Backbone as CSV, one residue per row, in Angstrom:
resi,resn,N_x,N_y,N_z,CA_x,CA_y,CA_z,C_x,C_y,C_z
1,UNK,-5.782,-77.908,-24.264,-6.275,-76.932,-23.232,-7.027,-78.067,-21.767
2,UNK,-6.820,-77.346,-20.680,-7.276,-77.829,-19.223,-8.265,-76.848,-18.582
3,UNK,-8.820,-77.402,-17.729,-9.808,-76.667,-16.902,-9.178,-75.511,-16.414
4,UNK,-7.641,-75.794,-15.774,-6.912,-74.683,-15.229,-6.376,-73.788,-15.983
5,UNK,-5.848,-74.429,-17.043,-5.437,-73.258,-18.410,-6.758,-72.562,-18.717
6,UNK,-7.709,-72.618,-18.881,-9.186,-72.319,-19.164,-9.467,-71.098,-18.063
7,UNK,-9.268,-71.462,-16.911,-9.371,-70.676,-15.662,-8.480,-69.413,-15.674
8,UNK,-7.173,-69.721,-15.789,-6.335,-68.564,-16.227,-6.348,-67.852,-17.299
9,UNK,-7.113,-68.232,-18.379,-7.369,-67.562,-19.173,-8.534,-66.696,-19.168
10,UNK,-9.520,-67.093,-18.534,-10.679,-66.285,-18.117,-10.024,-65.248,-16.822
11,UNK,-9.134,-65.421,-16.260,-8.640,-64.660,-15.100,-7.944,-63.377,-16.091
12,UNK,-7.292,-63.586,-16.961,-6.704,-62.566,-17.634,-7.787,-61.793,-18.291
13,UNK,-8.826,-62.381,-18.905,-9.926,-61.329,-19.391,-10.201,-60.644,-18.544
14,UNK,-10.591,-61.202,-17.156,-11.362,-60.586,-16.101,-10.269,-59.390,-15.793
15,UNK,-9.172,-59.500,-15.744,-8.050,-58.812,-15.260,-7.971,-57.544,-16.113
16,UNK,-8.077,-57.871,-17.430,-7.840,-56.600,-18.528,-9.208,-55.826,-18.382
17,UNK,-10.237,-56.622,-18.536,-11.450,-55.749,-18.213,-11.656,-54.809,-16.842
18,UNK,-11.207,-55.428,-15.897,-11.158,-55.073,-14.375,-10.374,-53.369,-14.715
19,UNK,-9.100,-53.616,-15.007,-8.051,-52.587,-14.991,-8.724,-51.703,-15.963
20,UNK,-9.220,-52.015,-17.242,-9.569,-50.878,-18.042,-10.963,-49.992,-17.475
21,UNK,-11.674,-50.856,-16.467,-12.959,-50.090,-15.714,-12.252,-49.283,-14.681
22,UNK,-11.328,-49.632,-13.813,-10.830,-48.905,-12.968,-9.958,-47.998,-13.413
23,UNK,-9.408,-47.859,-14.473,-8.407,-47.046,-14.892,-9.504,-45.950,-15.176
24,UNK,-10.496,-46.204,-16.253,-11.297,-45.173,-16.741,-12.219,-44.271,-15.833
25,UNK,-12.159,-44.929,-14.507,-12.859,-44.321,-13.213,-11.670,-43.227,-12.823
26,UNK,-10.371,-43.599,-12.681,-9.405,-43.100,-12.273,-9.286,-41.887,-13.246
27,UNK,-9.424,-41.984,-14.145,-9.093,-40.802,-15.140,-9.971,-39.631,-14.953
28,UNK,-10.993,-39.882,-14.043,-12.029,-38.891,-13.847,-11.605,-38.051,-12.559
29,UNK,-10.283,-38.469,-12.142,-9.952,-37.511,-10.897,-9.122,-36.577,-11.384
30,UNK,-8.853,-35.753,-10.585,-8.028,-34.748,-10.963,-6.458,-35.496,-10.367
31,UNK,-5.108,-34.856,-10.839,-4.011,-35.412,-10.390,-3.769,-35.203,-9.267
32,UNK,-4.135,-34.213,-8.314,-4.246,-34.023,-7.202,-5.031,-35.074,-6.298
33,UNK,-5.911,-35.461,-6.676,-6.802,-36.611,-5.988,-6.072,-37.839,-6.230
34,UNK,-5.451,-38.190,-7.430,-4.804,-39.273,-7.727,-3.552,-39.418,-6.862
35,UNK,-2.512,-38.587,-6.557,-1.612,-38.382,-5.645,-1.705,-38.302,-4.337
36,UNK,-2.886,-37.711,-4.127,-3.256,-37.279,-2.436,-2.803,-38.481,-1.762
37,UNK,-2.320,-38.058,-0.352,-2.110,-39.326,0.398,-3.029,-39.591,0.769
38,UNK,-3.253,-40.922,1.107,-4.700,-41.852,2.062,-3.961,-42.857,2.492
39,UNK,-4.889,-43.060,3.518,-4.513,-44.283,4.418,-4.543,-45.829,3.628
40,UNK,-3.471,-46.239,3.012,-3.559,-47.473,2.293,-2.021,-47.678,2.700
41,UNK,-1.556,-49.014,2.028,-0.103,-49.367,2.072,0.880,-48.691,1.378
42,UNK,0.433,-48.183,0.138,1.242,-47.607,-0.669,0.938,-46.008,-0.739
43,UNK,-0.030,-45.501,-0.189,-0.020,-44.122,0.275,-0.929,-43.249,-0.759
44,UNK,-1.111,-43.558,-1.822,-2.127,-42.921,-2.722,-2.677,-44.090,-3.913
45,UNK,-3.789,-43.260,-4.329,-4.593,-44.453,-5.930,-3.145,-44.416,-6.921
46,UNK,-2.408,-43.300,-7.454,-1.541,-43.463,-8.040,-0.507,-44.201,-7.476
47,UNK,0.235,-44.149,-6.554,1.264,-45.054,-6.138,0.890,-46.489,-6.072
48,UNK,-0.270,-46.813,-5.786,-1.026,-48.111,-5.878,-1.272,-48.711,-7.002
49,UNK,-1.820,-47.975,-8.167,-1.673,-48.407,-9.369,-0.409,-48.870,-10.200
50,UNK,0.602,-47.907,-9.627,2.052,-48.212,-9.944,2.601,-49.605,-9.595
51,UNK,2.112,-49.841,-7.971,2.887,-50.829,-7.276,2.176,-52.211,-8.271
52,UNK,1.016,-52.021,-8.358,0.225,-53.360,-9.563,1.208,-53.691,-10.561
53,UNK,1.366,-52.695,-11.345,2.194,-52.488,-12.418,3.501,-53.464,-11.993
54,UNK,4.485,-52.833,-11.171,5.575,-53.464,-10.541,5.365,-55.097,-10.123
55,UNK,4.410,-55.079,-9.589,3.902,-56.699,-9.249,3.896,-57.535,-10.485
56,UNK,3.017,-56.782,-11.397,3.034,-57.775,-12.679,4.257,-57.763,-13.517
57,UNK,5.161,-56.794,-13.497,6.222,-57.245,-14.352,7.225,-58.148,-13.583
58,UNK,7.223,-58.165,-12.311,7.828,-59.341,-11.619,7.356,-60.601,-11.743
59,UNK,6.060,-60.823,-11.660,5.604,-62.129,-11.782,5.662,-62.621,-13.275
60,UNK,5.280,-61.893,-14.043,5.288,-62.329,-15.645,6.662,-62.658,-15.996
61,UNK,7.809,-61.802,-15.474,9.032,-62.000,-16.215,9.563,-63.763,-15.341
62,UNK,8.957,-63.819,-14.411,9.173,-65.221,-13.825,8.437,-66.186,-14.290
63,UNK,7.059,-65.922,-14.576,6.269,-66.783,-15.458,6.954,-67.311,-17.001
64,UNK,7.346,-66.031,-17.354,7.764,-66.124,-18.691,9.430,-66.843,-18.736
65,UNK,9.956,-67.118,-17.511,11.276,-68.003,-17.200,12.266,-67.089,-17.296
66,UNK,12.116,-65.514,-17.098,13.250,-64.962,-16.800,13.596,-64.711,-15.163
67,UNK,14.699,-63.866,-15.220,14.840,-63.431,-13.796,14.657,-61.984,-13.672
68,UNK,13.438,-62.170,-12.898,13.101,-60.740,-12.511,14.206,-59.589,-12.059
69,UNK,13.965,-58.493,-12.503,15.105,-57.784,-11.424,14.422,-57.305,-10.283
70,UNK,15.042,-57.154,-9.352,15.188,-56.706,-7.886,14.631,-54.864,-7.878
71,UNK,13.534,-54.841,-7.872,12.959,-53.098,-7.938,11.971,-53.267,-6.705
72,UNK,12.162,-51.971,-5.959,11.625,-51.550,-4.683,10.049,-51.810,-5.114
73,UNK,9.001,-52.327,-4.368,7.821,-52.597,-4.461,7.057,-51.285,-4.642
74,UNK,7.665,-50.419,-3.975,6.980,-49.041,-3.934,7.641,-47.876,-5.264
75,UNK,8.222,-48.496,-6.102,8.654,-47.824,-7.385,7.511,-47.124,-8.112
76,UNK,7.749,-45.717,-8.425,6.644,-45.123,-9.216,7.483,-45.075,-10.631
77,UNK,6.635,-46.124,-11.283,7.265,-46.191,-12.454,6.758,-45.409,-13.693
78,UNK,6.011,-44.669,-13.704,5.242,-43.455,-14.263,4.721,-42.541,-13.415
79,UNK,5.049,-41.436,-13.479,4.552,-40.199,-12.912,3.389,-39.689,-13.525
80,UNK,3.262,-39.671,-14.624,2.047,-39.216,-15.298,1.204,-40.553,-15.684
81,UNK,-0.162,-40.243,-15.209,-1.106,-41.081,-15.417,-1.324,-41.495,-16.902
82,UNK,-1.049,-40.717,-17.864,-1.357,-40.853,-19.160,-0.567,-42.250,-19.534
83,UNK,0.997,-42.010,-19.285,1.890,-42.936,-19.152,1.748,-44.416,-18.510
84,UNK,0.988,-44.109,-17.182,0.893,-45.400,-16.454,-0.202,-46.128,-17.253
85,UNK,-1.214,-45.412,-17.578,-2.316,-46.145,-18.266,-1.828,-47.017,-19.649
86,UNK,-0.904,-46.045,-20.282,-0.665,-47.237,-21.552,0.371,-48.069,-21.271
87,UNK,1.125,-48.131,-20.107,2.063,-49.488,-19.610,0.816,-50.499,-19.198
88,UNK,-0.024,-49.983,-18.814,-0.843,-50.828,-18.082,-1.810,-51.798,-19.023
89,UNK,-2.330,-50.976,-20.335,-2.854,-51.442,-21.420,-1.584,-52.604,-21.828
90,UNK,-0.551,-52.061,-22.041,0.601,-53.017,-22.526,0.862,-54.270,-22.032
91,UNK,0.915,-54.030,-20.553,0.928,-55.243,-19.552,-0.153,-56.291,-19.781
92,UNK,-1.478,-55.636,-19.489,-2.810,-56.309,-20.082,-2.484,-57.327,-21.371
93,UNK,-2.143,-56.813,-22.350,-2.153,-57.567,-23.417,-1.014,-58.458,-23.502
94,UNK,-0.143,-58.301,-22.902,0.990,-59.117,-22.403,0.509,-60.220,-21.606
95,UNK,-0.206,-60.145,-20.517,-0.814,-61.224,-19.875,-1.713,-62.105,-20.469
96,UNK,-2.573,-61.415,-21.366,-3.532,-62.223,-22.184,-3.050,-62.925,-23.042
97,UNK,-2.007,-62.358,-23.956,-1.487,-63.091,-24.842,-0.310,-64.092,-24.470
98,UNK,0.034,-64.389,-22.988,0.559,-65.206,-22.365,-0.242,-66.170,-22.099
99,UNK,-1.308,-66.156,-21.402,-2.118,-66.889,-21.008,-2.999,-67.589,-22.453
100,UNK,-3.137,-66.934,-23.023,-3.953,-67.687,-24.651,-2.905,-68.588,-25.030
101,UNK,-1.656,-68.758,-24.840,-0.836,-69.685,-25.486,-0.457,-70.833,-24.120
102,UNK,-1.021,-70.576,-23.003,-0.815,-71.927,-21.821,-0.789,-72.914,-21.965
103,UNK,0.100,-73.729,-21.942,-0.005,-75.417,-21.933,-0.250,-76.059,-20.903
104,UNK,-0.562,-77.360,-20.709,-0.505,-78.093,-19.547,0.628,-78.185,-18.929
105,UNK,1.937,-78.162,-19.660,3.426,-78.570,-19.169,3.498,-77.350,-18.437
106,UNK,3.161,-76.170,-18.822,3.189,-74.938,-17.943,2.971,-74.853,-16.621
107,UNK,1.523,-75.634,-16.573,1.069,-75.745,-15.126,1.470,-77.002,-14.114
108,UNK,2.451,-77.315,-14.676,2.759,-78.446,-13.387,4.079,-78.112,-12.901
109,UNK,4.867,-78.748,-12.037,6.169,-78.483,-11.437,6.256,-77.153,-10.332
110,UNK,7.145,-76.801,-10.570,7.379,-75.674,-9.493,8.158,-74.266,-10.233
111,UNK,8.283,-73.568,-9.575,8.577,-72.182,-10.121,9.781,-71.642,-9.302
112,UNK,10.788,-71.810,-9.700,12.271,-71.246,-9.119,12.833,-70.060,-9.239
113,UNK,12.600,-69.166,-7.988,12.886,-67.547,-8.449,13.595,-66.746,-7.062
114,UNK,13.879,-65.972,-7.613,14.698,-64.927,-6.128,13.918,-63.823,-6.069
115,UNK,13.340,-63.818,-4.930,12.506,-62.710,-4.608,13.173,-61.186,-4.519
116,UNK,12.498,-60.119,-4.149,13.274,-58.678,-4.086,14.090,-58.923,-2.578
117,UNK,13.874,-59.869,-1.846,14.954,-59.955,-0.776,15.935,-60.489,-0.664
118,UNK,16.231,-61.147,-2.055,17.398,-62.058,-2.513,17.267,-63.608,-1.875
119,UNK,15.837,-63.726,-1.570,15.579,-65.230,-1.157,15.147,-66.184,-2.073
120,UNK,15.588,-67.545,-2.242,15.077,-68.188,-3.507,14.002,-68.934,-2.960
121,UNK,12.998,-69.038,-3.787,11.565,-69.738,-3.412,11.613,-71.055,-4.576
122,UNK,10.352,-71.859,-4.145,10.588,-72.668,-5.087,8.474,-73.037,-4.828
123,UNK,7.895,-72.257,-5.716,6.404,-72.328,-5.589,5.955,-73.134,-6.466
124,UNK,4.676,-73.887,-6.352,3.980,-74.715,-7.371,3.458,-73.570,-8.632
125,UNK,3.817,-74.098,-9.565,3.657,-73.177,-10.397,1.998,-72.488,-10.813
126,UNK,1.074,-73.737,-10.340,-0.007,-73.164,-10.480,-0.331,-71.932,-9.041
127,UNK,0.348,-72.083,-8.148,0.261,-70.967,-7.255,0.699,-69.625,-7.993
128,UNK,1.923,-69.674,-8.377,2.548,-68.548,-8.857,1.612,-67.923,-9.565
129,UNK,0.795,-68.913,-10.974,0.093,-67.990,-11.817,-1.210,-67.350,-10.766
130,UNK,-1.855,-68.044,-10.218,-2.793,-67.710,-8.887,-2.375,-66.256,-8.550
131,UNK,-1.013,-66.501,-8.003,-0.657,-65.116,-7.265,-0.720,-63.747,-8.124
132,UNK,-0.216,-64.164,-9.429,-0.378,-62.977,-10.452,-1.690,-62.239,-10.386
133,UNK,-2.612,-63.007,-10.595,-4.226,-62.439,-10.383,-4.467,-61.976,-9.103
134,UNK,-4.141,-62.830,-7.848,-4.741,-62.299,-6.776,-4.252,-61.044,-6.283
135,UNK,-2.648,-60.730,-6.937,-2.085,-59.684,-6.413,-3.102,-58.421,-6.942
136,UNK,-3.249,-58.552,-8.257,-3.981,-57.274,-8.829,-5.235,-57.316,-7.947
137,UNK,-5.956,-58.114,-7.813,-7.155,-57.787,-7.284,-7.330,-57.472,-5.658
138,UNK,-6.264,-57.837,-5.028,-5.799,-57.291,-3.741,-5.843,-55.857,-3.653
139,UNK,-5.052,-55.374,-4.442,-4.900,-54.159,-4.838,-5.750,-53.094,-5.502
140,UNK,-6.530,-53.573,-6.339,-7.318,-53.057,-7.272,-8.341,-52.692,-5.949
141,UNK,-8.557,-53.578,-4.936,-9.608,-53.330,-3.725,-9.176,-52.359,-3.065
142,UNK,-7.840,-51.987,-3.143,-7.525,-50.870,-2.047,-7.970,-49.530,-2.782
143,UNK,-7.467,-49.622,-4.191,-7.836,-48.341,-4.809,-9.140,-48.337,-4.930
144,UNK,-10.030,-49.142,-5.064,-11.442,-49.440,-4.645,-11.930,-48.340,-3.542
145,UNK,-11.449,-48.693,-2.515,-11.832,-48.242,-1.206,-11.086,-46.965,-1.167
146,UNK,-9.995,-46.394,-1.521,-9.790,-45.062,-1.913,-10.623,-44.214,-2.874
147,UNK,-10.778,-44.929,-3.670,-11.895,-44.027,-4.444,-13.403,-43.735,-3.765
148,UNK,-13.309,-44.818,-2.780,-14.860,-44.106,-2.018,-14.706,-42.888,-1.035
149,UNK,-13.147,-42.401,-1.022,-12.861,-41.139,-0.269,-13.020,-40.124,-1.422
150,UNK,-13.141,-40.275,-2.565,-13.338,-38.982,-3.365,-14.520,-38.737,-4.054
151,UNK,-14.723,-37.799,-5.018,-16.082,-37.370,-5.321,-16.652,-38.722,-6.845
152,UNK,-15.563,-39.588,-6.970,-15.934,-40.214,-7.988,-15.961,-41.591,-7.345
153,UNK,-17.283,-42.461,-7.611,-17.990,-43.542,-7.068,-17.101,-44.462,-7.725
154,UNK,-16.755,-45.864,-6.685,-15.567,-46.761,-7.281,-16.781,-47.560,-8.155
155,UNK,-16.135,-48.249,-9.243,-17.004,-48.972,-9.953,-17.121,-50.411,-9.690
156,UNK,-18.134,-51.069,-10.027,-18.374,-52.550,-9.602,-17.114,-53.365,-10.305
157,UNK,-16.381,-54.345,-9.423,-15.546,-54.907,-10.186,-15.585,-56.225,-9.762
158,UNK,-17.327,-56.966,-9.396,-16.880,-58.482,-9.337,-16.798,-59.247,-10.250
159,UNK,-15.888,-60.078,-10.395,-15.718,-61.138,-11.352,-16.901,-61.538,-12.043
160,UNK,-17.817,-61.997,-11.653,-18.890,-62.266,-12.553,-19.691,-61.403,-13.071
161,UNK,-19.630,-60.176,-12.561,-20.001,-58.813,-13.212,-19.060,-58.359,-14.530
162,UNK,-17.946,-58.153,-14.425,-17.031,-57.683,-15.443,-16.895,-58.841,-16.390
163,UNK,-16.949,-60.102,-16.099,-16.667,-60.954,-17.050,-17.568,-61.478,-18.119
164,UNK,-18.916,-61.308,-17.371,-19.885,-61.442,-18.660,-19.925,-60.159,-19.248
165,UNK,-19.489,-58.990,-19.466,-19.578,-57.573,-20.410,-18.737,-57.761,-21.359
């Protein structure tokens, strides 16, 4: 194990815990509140949670060596919150299990992939791994902001707080 591999394992743990906390809070909302149009890139809490899952599918497929399907980034994979939550748990397990087996070899070189626009990219592999987690953090922050527009308080999601629990 390397310090970088350990970092990504820690991020997988944080990611799973932060998602669980966020979904627990979002479960307190009515469906009307979850799908209510709000000022945000994806337009609602539910749509943003779906987008995070879409992004995870794309990046995990690439990191696992597969060819990610071209799927619109605003795709709503799950209309029902309970189905979305189950899919989130499955994805978080997939991410955690993958990071648990991370080797030095997987953290060197470049990732060759085709993005949703059909463009070929060569990114440093460590940047691609970082993108997986940064993308989630970015959009969890948007959900956090949208929660402040509801009667449900946004939860603390700071890395140092979540990781110690």
